[in-house]
N, C-alpha and C positions, 0 to 999 in steps of 0.2 A: 777106593783108598789110594790105590796106586795112580788113577786118572788127576785125582786132584792134586796130587803131588806135582804130576808133571806140567800140569797148568801154572802152579805156583813157580818151577823152575823158568818156564816159558817167560813167563812175566818178568821175572828177576832178570834173564837173560836179555830181555828187551830194554830194560829200565836201564843196564850197565853198558849195552851197546850206546843208547843216548847219553850217557856220561862220557864215555869215551869218544863219542863223536863230537862234541863239544870242547873236550881238552885237547883232542889232535886239531880243531880249527883251530884254537884259541894260539898254540904254536905255530901253526902254518901262519899268521895273521902275523904273531909277531915277527918271525923270522922275515916275512914278507917285509916288514917294518923298518927291519934294519937297515940304516944309513950305507951306500955304499962304501964308504971309506972304513967302515966296522966290518964289513961282511968279508968271511974267508971261507975258502975253498969247501971245506966242511961243513959250513952254514949253508950251501948250496946243494951239497948231499943230503944232508938233514932234511932240507925242503922238499928235494924230491923224494925221499923215502917218506916223510907226511904225509903227502898230496898221493902217494902209493896207496899209503894205510888209510888215508880218507875214502877212496875209491874202494877199498875193499870192504870198509866198515857201511859205506853205504849202500852198498849191494846186501851186505849181512842183514841190516835193519829193513830192508825193502820185504825182505823173507819174514823177516821176525813180525813187521806189521801186517803180515798175512794171514797170522795165528791170532796178533795183538790188537785188536781195533781201539784199544784206547792209547796206544802210542801217538804222539803228535807225528806231521809230516816232516820230513826230513828237513825240507827247506824251514823250518821253523825251528832247528836246531842249529842250523850254521849261520852266518852272517855271508852277506852275500860277497862273493868275492870278483873282482876286476879281472 
């Protein structure tokens, strides 16, 4: 019974990470798309913070994928960045 609960929790964590990754990616894209004349220093700080968070989430997601084979590749969750 306990093993079954742990599997369910791990599956939830992977899906939650996937949603977080997509949300963070969307914010990064939004911040990068701001016109220079509308960008303020706080936007730059926020972009750096979200990019750092994206890196941390990518690492956590790869660990989750090791135990959850049903999770898509990380690259399928994010848009290609230049």
